[in-house]
C-alpha positions as CSV (number, residue, x, y, z in Angstrom):
1,M,-3.3,-1.5,10.1
2,L,-13.0,6.4,17.1
3,S,-14.7,7.0,13.9
4,I,-13.1,7.4,10.5
5,R,-15.3,10.3,9.8
6,S,-13.5,12.2,12.6
7,K,-10.1,11.1,11.2
8,F,-10.5,11.6,7.5
9,C,-11.6,15.1,6.6
10,P,-13.6,15.5,3.3
11,I,-11.4,16.1,0.2
12,L,-11.9,16.2,-3.5
13,V,-11.8,12.6,-4.9
14,V,-9.4,12.7,-7.8
15,A,-10.4,10.6,-10.8
16,K,-7.8,11.1,-13.5
17,D,-5.6,13.6,-15.5
18,T,-1.9,14.0,-15.1
19,L,0.4,13.1,-12.2
20,S,1.0,16.8,-11.5
21,N,-2.8,17.3,-11.0
22,T,-3.6,14.1,-9.1
23,F,-0.7,14.2,-6.6
24,A,-1.5,17.8,-5.8
25,T,-4.0,18.4,-2.9
26,S,-4.9,21.3,-0.7
27,S,-2.1,22.1,1.7
28,M,-2.7,21.3,5.4
29,A,-0.3,21.7,8.3
30,S,1.2,18.4,9.1
31,Q,1.0,17.2,12.7
32,Q,3.8,15.4,14.5
33,H,3.7,11.7,14.8
34,S,6.8,9.7,15.9
35,S,5.5,6.1,16.4
36,L,7.3,3.6,14.2
37,A,4.9,0.9,15.2
38,A,2.1,2.6,13.3
39,H,3.9,1.6,10.1
40,S,4.0,-2.1,10.9
41,N,1.5,-4.4,9.2
42,G,-0.1,-5.7,12.4
43,D,-3.9,-5.1,12.7
44,S,-5.8,-4.7,15.9
45,A,-9.5,-5.0,16.6
46,G,-11.8,-2.7,14.7
47,G,-15.1,-4.4,14.8
48,D,-16.3,-7.3,12.7
49,A,-17.1,-5.8,9.3
50,R,-17.3,-9.0,7.2
51,C,-20.0,-8.7,4.6
52,K,-23.2,-10.7,5.1
53,T,-24.5,-10.2,1.6
54,T,-24.2,-12.7,-1.3
55,N,-22.9,-10.2,-4.0
56,M,-19.7,-11.5,-5.4
57,P,-17.0,-9.5,-7.4
58,Q,-15.8,-10.3,-10.9
59,V,-12.6,-12.4,-10.8
60,F,-10.0,-11.7,-13.5
61,D,-7.3,-14.3,-14.4
62,L,-3.9,-12.8,-14.7
63,N,-2.2,-16.1,-15.6
64,I,-2.7,-15.7,-19.3
65,D,-0.3,-15.0,-22.2
66,N,-2.3,-12.4,-23.9
67,S,-1.1,-8.8,-23.5
68,S,-4.3,-7.2,-24.9
69,V,-6.5,-9.1,-22.4
70,L,-4.1,-8.2,-19.6
71,N,-4.3,-4.5,-20.6
72,E,-8.1,-4.8,-20.5
73,H,-7.7,-6.1,-17.0
74,V,-5.6,-3.1,-16.1
75,M,-8.3,-0.8,-17.4
76,S,-11.0,-2.8,-15.4
77,A,-8.9,-2.2,-12.2
78,K,-8.5,1.5,-13.1
79,D,-12.2,1.9,-13.7
80,A,-13.0,0.3,-10.3
81,L,-10.5,2.4,-8.5
82,L,-11.5,5.7,-10.1
83,T,-15.1,5.1,-8.9
84,N,-13.9,4.8,-5.3
85,K,-13.9,1.0,-5.1
86,V,-11.6,-1.5,-3.3
87,I,-9.9,-4.2,-5.4
88,A,-7.7,-7.2,-4.5
89,V,-4.4,-7.5,-6.4
90,P,-1.3,-9.7,-6.3
91,T,2.0,-8.1,-5.5
92,D,5.6,-9.4,-5.3
93,T,5.0,-10.6,-1.8
94,I,1.3,-11.3,-0.8
95,Y,-2.2,-10.3,-2.1
96,G,-3.3,-6.8,-1.2
97,F,-6.3,-4.6,-1.0
98,A,-5.9,-1.4,-3.0
99,S,-7.9,1.8,-3.4
100,L,-7.1,5.4,-4.4
101,A,-5.1,7.1,-1.6
102,N,-6.9,10.3,-2.6
103,S,-10.3,8.9,-2.0
104,D,-11.3,9.1,1.7
105,I,-14.4,7.0,0.9
106,A,-12.4,4.1,-0.5
107,V,-9.8,4.3,2.2
108,E,-12.5,4.1,4.8
109,D,-13.8,1.0,3.0
110,I,-10.4,-0.7,3.3
111,Y,-10.4,-0.2,7.1
112,S,-14.0,-1.5,7.3
113,I,-13.3,-4.6,5.1
114,K,-10.3,-5.5,7.1
115,G,-11.7,-4.7,10.5
116,R,-8.5,-2.7,10.9
117,D,-7.9,-0.2,13.7
118,F,-8.1,3.3,12.3
119,H,-5.0,4.3,14.3
120,K,-3.0,1.9,12.1
121,V,-1.6,3.8,9.0
122,L,-1.8,2.5,5.5
123,S,1.1,2.4,3.0
124,I,0.9,3.7,-0.6
125,C,2.0,2.2,-3.9
126,V,3.2,4.0,-7.0
127,G,4.0,2.7,-10.4
128,D,7.6,3.8,-10.8
129,V,10.6,4.8,-8.7
130,V,10.5,8.4,-10.0
131,D,7.0,8.7,-8.5
132,V,8.3,8.2,-5.0
133,K,9.7,11.8,-5.0
134,R,6.2,13.1,-5.8
135,C,4.9,11.9,-2.4
136,C,8.0,11.8,-0.2
137,D,11.1,13.7,0.9
138,V,13.6,11.0,-0.1
139,S,16.5,10.9,2.2
140,I,18.8,8.5,0.3
141,C,20.7,8.7,-2.9
142,E,19.2,7.8,-6.3
143,E,21.4,4.8,-6.7
144,L,20.3,3.3,-3.4
145,L,16.7,4.0,-4.0
146,S,16.8,2.3,-7.4
147,S,18.6,-0.7,-5.8
148,L,15.8,-1.1,-3.2
149,L,12.9,-0.5,-5.6
150,P,11.1,-2.1,-7.3
151,G,11.2,-4.8,-4.7
152,P,9.7,-6.4,-1.6
153,V,10.3,-3.4,0.7
154,T,8.2,-0.6,2.1
155,L,10.3,2.5,2.6
156,I,9.2,5.1,5.2
157,F,10.0,8.7,4.3
158,N,8.7,12.1,5.5
159,R,5.7,12.9,3.4
160,L,5.2,15.9,1.2
161,S,2.2,18.2,1.2
162,T,1.3,16.9,-2.3
163,L,0.0,13.7,-0.6
164,N,-3.7,13.8,0.4
165,P,-3.7,15.4,3.9
166,A,-6.7,13.2,4.9
167,F,-4.6,10.0,4.3
168,N,-3.0,8.9,7.5
169,P,-3.8,12.2,9.2
170,H,-1.5,13.3,12.1
171,C,1.4,11.3,10.6
172,T,4.3,13.2,9.1
173,S,5.8,10.2,7.4
174,V,4.4,7.6,5.0
175,G,5.4,4.1,3.8
176,I,5.7,3.7,0.1
177,R,6.0,0.7,-2.2
178,V,7.0,0.0,-5.8
179,P,6.2,-3.7,-6.0
180,D,8.2,-5.8,-8.4
181,Y,5.0,-7.0,-10.1
182,K,3.9,-5.7,-13.5
183,F,0.2,-5.7,-13.0
184,I,-0.1,-3.6,-9.9
185,R,2.5,-1.2,-11.3
186,D,0.5,-0.9,-14.6
187,V,-2.6,-0.1,-12.6
188,A,-0.9,2.6,-10.6
189,R,0.4,4.1,-13.8
190,A,-3.0,4.0,-15.4
191,C,-4.6,5.8,-12.4
192,D,-1.8,8.5,-12.4
193,Q,-1.9,8.8,-8.6
194,P,-0.8,6.9,-5.5
195,L,-2.8,3.8,-4.4
196,A,-3.5,2.9,-0.8
197,L,-2.2,-0.7,-0.4
198,T,-2.5,-3.1,2.5
199,S,-2.6,-6.9,3.0
200,A,-5.6,-8.8,1.8
201,N,-6.8,-10.3,5.0
202,Y,-9.2,-9.7,7.9
203,N,-7.8,-8.5,11.2
204,G,-5.9,-11.2,13.0
205,E,-5.9,-13.6,10.1
206,P,-2.8,-14.7,8.1
207,S,-1.9,-12.7,5.0
208,S,-2.9,-14.3,1.7
209,L,-0.9,-16.1,-0.9
210,Q,-4.0,-17.3,-2.9
211,I,-7.3,-15.5,-3.6
212,H,-9.4,-18.2,-2.0
213,E,-7.7,-17.5,1.4
214,F,-9.7,-14.2,1.7
215,R,-12.8,-15.4,-0.1
216,N,-14.9,-14.5,2.9
217,L,-14.2,-10.8,2.1
218,W,-14.9,-11.0,-1.6
219,P,-18.5,-9.6,-1.3
220,R,-16.9,-6.4,0.0
221,L,-14.7,-6.0,-3.1
222,S,-15.3,-4.6,-6.6
223,C,-12.8,-6.9,-8.4
224,V,-10.4,-9.7,-7.6
225,F,-7.4,-10.2,-9.7
226,D,-6.0,-13.7,-9.6
227,G,-2.3,-14.0,-10.0
228,G,-2.2,-17.6,-8.8
229,V,-0.2,-18.9,-5.8
230,L,2.4,-16.2,-4.8
231,G,4.4,-18.4,-2.5
232,L,4.7,-22.0,-1.3
233,T,6.0,-21.6,2.3
234,E,4.7,-19.8,5.4
235,T,7.8,-17.5,5.1
236,S,6.2,-16.1,2.0
237,R,3.4,-14.7,4.1
238,L,5.8,-12.3,5.9
239,G,5.1,-9.5,3.4
240,S,7.4,-6.6,2.6
241,T,10.3,-5.6,4.7
242,V,9.4,-2.2,6.3
243,V,12.3,0.2,6.7
244,D,12.1,3.7,8.3
245,L,14.4,6.1,6.4
246,S,12.8,9.3,7.6
247,H,16.0,10.3,9.5
248,P,18.9,10.9,7.1
249,G,21.9,8.7,7.5
250,T,20.1,6.1,9.6
251,F,17.6,3.3,9.1
252,T,15.3,1.3,11.4
253,I,13.8,-2.1,10.5
254,V,10.2,-1.7,11.5
255,R,9.1,-5.1,10.3
256,P,11.6,-7.8,9.1
257,G,9.3,-9.1,6.4
258,S,10.6,-11.3,3.6
259,A,13.7,-9.4,2.6
260,C,15.3,-8.3,5.8
261,D,18.8,-9.6,5.4
262,S,19.4,-8.4,1.9
263,T,17.8,-5.0,2.6
264,T,19.9,-4.5,5.8
265,S,23.1,-5.5,3.9
266,L,22.4,-3.1,1.2
267,L,21.7,-0.2,3.5
268,L,24.8,-0.9,5.5
269,K,26.8,-1.1,2.2
270,Y,25.7,2.5,1.5
271,G,26.9,3.7,4.8
272,L,23.7,4.1,6.7
273,T,23.7,3.4,10.5
274,Q,21.1,0.9,11.8
275,N,19.0,1.9,14.8
276,S,17.0,-0.5,16.9
277,K,13.2,-0.3,16.5
278,N,12.8,0.9,20.1
279,S,15.5,3.5,20.1
């Protein structure tokens, strides 16, 4: 979505401090990578890594009307992430697995938990639209960016050197999300750094709209945050619409997802030219 040790070079795992510190990593020459398919959400075989232990994570209920308790849940998620753990969280589309993008240990665990092919790149998630420019060379105007995000889209831009060079190595672009879901955005803000984010499912299995649908993977997780049922139809499982905006003035729909029509209409309205995925 070869060994990860050969793909992810050792870096300093960032724990906290300000955005200016945590987004900054040592510079590394970026290597060319032009495959749009790498940013799609399909997984391919990577070995069965499903846990055979009986340890189970703590499950936190987000369906409560108590802001102080919900803030405590945000801190629990932050604490887990800052100790290089993987958590399960709801988003505005489907459930996802999240870790620090700056932690190669945690990112490796995501691949292992999902049985995901290490050639498949991961997307990142940030808390606010302004944070997108800390990771990416944004090729669209502020008005269009704010019309797309927060929302059920993953936007692909050319990456900046501030992004961990060991995250999706050999790829000069990165998919980024600002989900329209308060909890995951609060967690990203609390961590003050980008999160790796991918669908909460094992390779080849459907994406998850309820936490019990990936229960077989719970023993590999530090925490599970239960936002209830995220959708009632199979269409809800399509996940975010993935759009490549790395070439100024044009866009390519890499994965239709759940918001393809509205996203396409908006991009055309702002004068962008649509390319075919295979062009």
